[in-house]
C-alpha positions as CSV (number, residue, x, y, z in Angstrom):
1,M,0.0,3.6,-72.4
2,K,0.6,2.5,-76.0
3,K,-2.0,4.3,-78.8
4,L,-5.3,3.1,-78.8
5,T,-5.7,0.5,-82.2
6,F,-8.7,2.1,-83.9
7,L,-9.3,-0.5,-87.0
8,V,-11.6,1.2,-89.6
9,V,-12.0,-1.2,-92.7
10,I,-14.4,0.7,-95.5
11,A,-15.7,-2.0,-98.0
12,M,-17.4,1.0,-100.0
13,A,-16.8,4.4,-99.9
14,L,-20.2,6.9,-99.1
15,T,-21.4,8.6,-101.9
16,V,-22.3,11.8,-101.9
17,F,-24.8,12.8,-104.8
18,N,-24.3,16.4,-106.1
19,G,-27.0,18.7,-104.8
20,C,-28.1,16.0,-101.7
21,Q,-28.7,17.6,-98.5
22,K,-25.6,16.2,-96.5
23,E,-28.5,16.0,-93.6
24,N,-30.3,13.6,-95.9
25,L,-27.0,11.4,-96.6
26,K,-27.3,7.2,-96.3
27,P,-24.7,5.3,-96.6
28,D,-25.3,2.8,-98.7
29,I,-26.4,-0.7,-98.3
30,G,-23.2,-2.2,-98.6
31,N,-21.3,0.0,-96.8
32,E,-19.2,-1.8,-94.3
33,V,-17.6,-0.4,-91.3
34,T,-16.0,-3.1,-89.0
35,S,-14.1,-1.9,-85.5
36,Q,-11.9,-3.8,-83.0
37,Y,-10.8,-2.4,-80.0
38,S,-8.1,-4.1,-78.4
39,L,-7.9,-4.0,-74.8
40,H,-5.0,-2.9,-72.9
41,K,-3.1,-5.1,-70.4
42,S,-2.5,-2.5,-68.4
43,L,-6.6,-2.1,-67.6
44,I,-6.6,-5.3,-65.9
45,E,-3.0,-5.6,-64.8
46,G,-3.7,-6.4,-60.9
47,V,-7.6,-6.6,-61.4
48,E,-9.0,-9.7,-59.8
49,N,-12.4,-11.2,-60.2
50,R,-13.1,-13.3,-57.1
51,D,-16.8,-14.7,-56.7
52,G,-18.2,-11.8,-58.7
53,V,-16.7,-9.1,-57.1
54,L,-13.6,-7.2,-58.4
55,I,-10.6,-6.7,-56.4
56,I,-8.2,-3.7,-56.8
57,E,-5.5,-3.3,-55.1
58,N,-5.6,0.2,-53.6
59,Q,-7.5,3.6,-53.4
60,E,-4.9,5.1,-55.4
61,A,-5.4,2.0,-58.1
62,F,-8.7,2.3,-58.1
63,D,-8.6,6.3,-59.1
64,V,-6.3,5.4,-62.1
65,L,-8.3,2.8,-63.6
66,V,-11.4,4.7,-63.6
67,D,-9.2,7.5,-65.2
68,K,-8.1,5.6,-67.8
69,L,-11.3,2.9,-68.3
70,D,-12.3,6.5,-68.8
71,E,-9.6,7.8,-71.1
72,E,-10.1,4.8,-73.3
73,D,-13.2,5.0,-73.9
74,Q,-13.4,8.8,-75.1
75,K,-10.3,8.3,-77.0
76,W,-12.7,5.0,-78.7
77,N,-15.5,6.9,-79.6
78,D,-13.6,10.8,-80.8
79,N,-11.6,8.5,-83.1
80,F,-14.6,6.9,-84.2
81,G,-16.0,10.7,-85.3
82,Q,-12.8,12.0,-86.6
83,T,-12.3,9.2,-88.4
84,Y,-16.0,10.4,-90.2
85,E,-15.0,14.5,-89.7
86,D,-17.1,14.8,-92.6
87,L,-20.1,13.7,-91.5
88,T,-22.7,15.5,-89.4
89,E,-23.5,14.2,-85.7
90,E,-27.1,13.1,-87.5
91,Q,-25.3,11.0,-90.7
92,L,-22.4,9.5,-87.5
93,D,-25.9,8.3,-85.5
94,L,-27.4,6.7,-88.9
95,L,-23.8,5.4,-89.7
96,I,-23.7,4.0,-85.9
97,E,-26.9,2.1,-86.7
98,T,-26.2,0.6,-90.0
99,T,-22.4,-0.2,-88.9
100,G,-23.0,-1.8,-85.3
101,F,-20.0,0.5,-83.8
102,S,-20.4,-0.4,-80.3
103,E,-19.6,2.6,-78.4
104,N,-19.1,0.4,-75.5
105,A,-16.5,-1.2,-76.9
106,V,-13.8,-0.9,-74.1
107,F,-16.2,-1.2,-70.7
108,T,-17.5,-4.4,-72.3
109,A,-13.8,-5.6,-73.2
110,F,-12.9,-5.2,-69.5
111,E,-16.1,-7.0,-68.5
112,E,-15.7,-10.2,-70.5
113,Y,-11.8,-10.4,-70.3
114,L,-12.5,-10.5,-66.3
115,S,-16.0,-12.6,-66.9
116,F,-17.2,-9.6,-65.0
117,N,-21.8,-9.0,-64.4
118,S,-21.0,-4.8,-63.8
119,L,-23.4,-2.7,-63.0
120,R,-22.7,-1.0,-66.1
121,A,-24.3,-3.5,-68.2
122,E,-27.1,-4.0,-65.9
123,I,-28.1,-0.3,-66.1
124,F,-27.0,0.0,-69.7
125,E,-29.6,-3.3,-70.9
126,K,-32.2,-1.9,-68.6
127,Q,-32.2,1.5,-70.0
128,L,-32.6,0.2,-73.5
129,D,-36.0,-1.3,-72.0
130,W,-37.5,1.5,-70.7
131,L,-36.4,3.8,-73.4
132,D,-38.8,1.4,-76.0
133,N,-41.5,3.0,-74.0
134,E,-43.8,5.6,-75.8
135,E,-44.3,7.7,-72.8
136,L,-41.0,7.3,-69.9
137,D,-41.5,7.2,-66.3
138,F,-38.9,9.1,-65.8
139,E,-38.4,8.7,-61.9
140,N,-38.2,4.8,-62.9
141,D,-35.2,5.6,-65.0
142,P,-32.8,2.8,-64.4
143,D,-29.3,5.0,-65.1
144,N,-31.1,7.3,-62.1
145,H,-28.3,6.0,-60.2
146,L,-25.8,7.5,-57.4
147,I,-23.0,5.7,-59.3
148,F,-23.2,7.3,-62.2
149,D,-19.9,7.3,-63.7
150,D,-20.0,4.4,-66.6
151,A,-16.1,3.8,-65.8
152,A,-17.0,3.4,-61.9
153,R,-20.3,1.3,-62.6
154,V,-18.0,-0.6,-64.4
155,L,-15.8,-1.8,-61.2
156,F,-18.8,-2.6,-59.5
157,N,-21.1,-5.3,-59.9
158,E,-24.5,-5.5,-59.8
159,N,-25.1,-5.6,-56.1
160,C,-23.1,-2.5,-55.7
161,E,-20.2,-4.4,-54.3
162,I,-16.2,-3.6,-55.0
163,M,-12.8,-4.9,-53.2
164,I,-10.2,-1.9,-52.8
165,G,-7.7,-2.8,-50.4
166,E,-8.0,-5.3,-47.4
167,S,-11.8,-3.4,-47.5
168,I,-14.9,-5.1,-49.2
169,Y,-17.2,-1.7,-49.9
170,K,-21.4,-2.5,-50.4
171,L,-23.2,0.9,-51.5
172,I,-27.0,0.8,-51.2
173,P,-27.8,3.2,-53.8
174,E,-31.4,3.9,-52.0
175,N,-29.9,6.5,-49.5
176,G,-26.0,6.2,-50.3
177,V,-25.1,4.6,-46.9
178,V,-21.8,2.2,-47.2
179,Y,-21.2,-1.2,-45.5
180,E,-17.0,-1.9,-45.1
181,I,-16.0,-5.0,-44.3
182,V,-12.6,-4.2,-43.3
183,D,-11.1,-7.9,-42.9
184,G,-11.7,-8.4,-46.7
185,N,-14.4,-11.6,-45.3
186,F,-16.4,-12.9,-48.0
187,E,-18.7,-14.4,-44.9
188,T,-19.4,-11.6,-43.7
189,L,-20.3,-10.7,-47.4
190,N,-23.1,-13.4,-47.3
191,V,-24.6,-12.0,-44.0
192,L,-25.1,-8.9,-45.3
193,R,-26.0,-10.0,-48.7
194,A,-28.9,-12.4,-46.6
195,E,-30.4,-9.2,-44.9
196,N,-33.7,-7.6,-45.4
197,E,-34.1,-3.7,-46.4
198,L,-30.3,-3.5,-45.6
199,S,-31.0,-0.2,-46.4
200,L,-33.3,0.8,-43.6
201,K,-32.3,-0.9,-41.0
202,S,-28.2,0.3,-40.7
203,A,-28.0,1.4,-36.9
204,Q,-28.9,-2.7,-36.1
205,I,-26.4,-4.0,-37.9
206,N,-23.9,-5.1,-35.0
207,L,-20.8,-6.7,-36.5
208,P,-17.4,-6.8,-35.3
209,N,-15.8,-6.4,-38.6
210,V,-17.8,-3.8,-40.4
211,I,-18.1,0.1,-40.1
212,I,-20.9,2.0,-41.9
213,H,-20.5,5.5,-43.6
214,N,-22.8,7.8,-44.1
215,E,-25.0,6.5,-41.5
216,E,-26.6,9.8,-41.1
217,N,-28.8,9.3,-44.3
218,V,-30.2,6.3,-42.6
219,L,-30.4,8.3,-38.7
220,K,-31.7,11.8,-40.2
221,S,-34.6,12.8,-42.5
222,T,-32.8,14.7,-45.4
223,A,-34.4,18.1,-43.5
224,D,-32.6,17.8,-41.0
225,L,-29.4,16.2,-42.4
226,F,-26.4,19.0,-40.6
227,D,-29.0,21.5,-41.1
228,N,-27.3,23.5,-43.8
229,C,-24.1,20.6,-44.5
230,Q,-24.4,17.6,-47.0
231,A,-22.7,15.5,-48.9
232,N,-23.5,12.2,-51.1
233,I,-26.3,14.5,-53.3
234,Y,-28.1,13.4,-56.7
235,R,-29.7,15.8,-59.0
236,H,-31.0,15.2,-62.3
237,D,-33.6,16.0,-64.5
238,Y,-35.0,16.0,-68.4
239,K,-35.0,19.0,-70.5
240,I,-37.0,18.7,-73.6
241,K,-37.4,20.9,-76.8
242,G,-39.4,19.3,-79.6
243,E,-37.8,16.5,-80.7
244,H,-34.4,16.7,-78.5
245,M,-34.2,15.8,-74.7
246,V,-31.3,15.9,-72.7
247,K,-30.7,14.2,-69.5
248,I,-28.5,16.5,-67.0
249,V,-27.5,15.3,-63.6
250,L,-25.1,16.9,-60.5
251,S,-23.9,14.9,-58.6
252,M,-21.4,14.8,-55.1
253,N,-20.1,11.9,-53.2
254,N,-18.5,11.1,-50.5
255,Y,-17.7,7.7,-50.2
256,P,-14.6,5.6,-48.5
257,W,-13.6,5.4,-52.1
258,S,-14.1,8.5,-53.7
259,H,-14.5,12.5,-52.6
260,T,-16.1,13.9,-56.5
261,I,-17.4,16.5,-57.8
262,K,-19.4,15.5,-61.2
263,A,-22.0,16.9,-63.9
264,K,-23.4,14.5,-66.8
265,S,-25.8,15.2,-69.8
266,K,-27.0,13.1,-72.0
267,H,-28.6,13.9,-75.2
268,F,-31.8,12.0,-76.8
269,K,-33.7,12.6,-80.0
270,K,-37.3,11.1,-80.6
271,K,-37.5,8.7,-83.9
272,R,-40.6,6.8,-84.7
273,G,-42.5,7.3,-80.9
274,R,-39.3,6.8,-78.9
275,W,-36.6,8.8,-77.5
276,K,-33.2,7.2,-79.1
277,K,-29.7,8.2,-77.4
278,R,-27.9,10.8,-80.3
279,R,-24.7,12.6,-80.8
280,A,-24.9,16.4,-80.4
281,N,-21.8,19.0,-79.5
282,L,-22.8,19.2,-76.0
283,K,-21.3,21.3,-72.9
284,I,-21.0,21.2,-69.3
285,Y,-19.8,24.2,-66.8
286,I,-19.7,23.8,-62.6
287,G,-19.1,26.8,-60.2
288,G,-19.2,27.2,-56.8
289,V,-17.6,26.1,-53.7
290,I,-16.8,22.9,-51.5
291,R,-16.7,23.0,-48.2
292,D,-14.8,20.5,-45.3
293,K,-16.9,18.1,-43.4
294,E,-18.2,20.4,-41.0
295,C,-19.2,23.2,-43.4
296,S,-17.3,25.7,-41.5
297,A,-14.6,26.7,-44.4
298,V,-14.5,26.5,-48.0
299,I,-11.8,24.4,-49.4
300,R,-12.1,24.3,-53.0
301,N,-13.6,27.0,-55.2
302,V,-14.9,24.8,-58.2
303,N,-14.7,26.6,-62.0
304,L,-14.7,23.5,-64.5
305,N,-16.1,23.4,-67.8
306,K,-16.0,20.5,-70.9
307,S,-17.1,20.2,-74.4
308,R,-17.1,17.3,-77.1
309,K,-18.7,15.9,-79.3
310,G,-21.0,12.7,-78.8
311,R,-24.3,11.4,-77.5
312,K,-23.1,12.1,-73.6
313,L,-20.7,14.4,-71.7
314,K,-18.8,13.8,-68.3
315,I,-17.2,16.7,-66.6
316,K,-15.9,15.9,-62.8
317,E,-13.2,16.6,-60.1
318,R,-12.2,15.0,-57.3
319,I,-11.9,16.7,-54.1
320,G,-9.6,14.6,-52.6
321,E,-11.0,14.5,-48.9
322,P,-13.8,14.5,-46.9
323,S,-16.1,17.5,-47.5
324,R,-19.6,19.1,-47.4
325,V,-21.8,21.8,-49.4
326,S,-24.1,24.3,-48.6
327,K,-27.8,24.8,-50.2
328,G,-27.4,27.0,-53.5
329,E,-23.5,26.7,-53.2
330,I,-22.8,24.3,-56.5
331,A,-24.6,24.7,-60.1
332,S,-24.4,23.6,-62.8
333,W,-25.4,25.0,-66.3
334,H,-25.8,22.5,-69.6
335,Y,-25.6,23.6,-73.7
336,V,-26.8,21.2,-76.5
337,N,-25.9,22.6,-79.7
338,G,-24.8,25.9,-78.3
339,E,-28.4,26.8,-76.8
340,Y,-28.9,26.1,-73.3
341,Y,-30.7,23.6,-72.1
342,G,-30.8,23.9,-68.7
343,G,-29.0,23.6,-65.2
344,L,-29.2,21.9,-61.7
345,I,-28.2,23.4,-58.6
346,L,-26.8,20.4,-56.4
347,W,-28.7,21.2,-53.2
348,E,-31.8,24.1,-52.5
């Protein structure tokens, strides 16, 4: 893969007066930072938009594409920070605001090339509106979604639909139920779309070309679900310390296209009465064990950690096979600027 093209043109250099605090540094009004992301052709090779649903060749191609989008996104944003490595994170935030640098340039370039209305774009716009409230209703944060990975959200449409290989998948985000149309029939997809309250009636869907995954999420209550054995769990919380807020997420999913354990941190800072996404030094640890689909044996010991400077940080590990967790056996710990902000236990 060719090296990421990152063109930064500075019309006027940042001026630092003697005696000024770095934290108070502001770029001159005349400063201009112009950035242009060149979409790598490898990201869209073999990807087709058919009737608003992306078609991807197979499961391996899906995994590779998610990883490539992740890598490109991180390179794009890391290169920006490294270009101005002498600036503080606060100054970089100011530079982003005043120059219009797009942190989502990789994702938007991909979406625009394919003329695709993605789940990522929808959630991003809704969260901007949500953040514009003086008091936040955390339970109604649009970002609270079973697909929490931006690189994966790029590949799903607003209805949580995607075609991988011969199958079309439709995820119900309220409970993790997945409908698989095994012959890729778009007429069947329209039938499912027309069903009212689809998230509540999976057992009533009787179509010969449809397989229903995670149906137990509808047929049993959470408390009774396999007693001490679960999959498709999403946990989140908001940790506030003064003018800083961190959203922390821990998730495990068992979808036909993905078996992963993930954690995420998003950092915000209060500015003029509103929470704004802001850069910080972020770090996440995940520890615990993953069990087989009957929870009878441990198949993976998980010991992950990752850190980076930015507004968000994600860490993940693919399990590679259907799996579950028992109560109290997976947890995450989240740090901001070296300070512990809180953790999550996947299932208590």
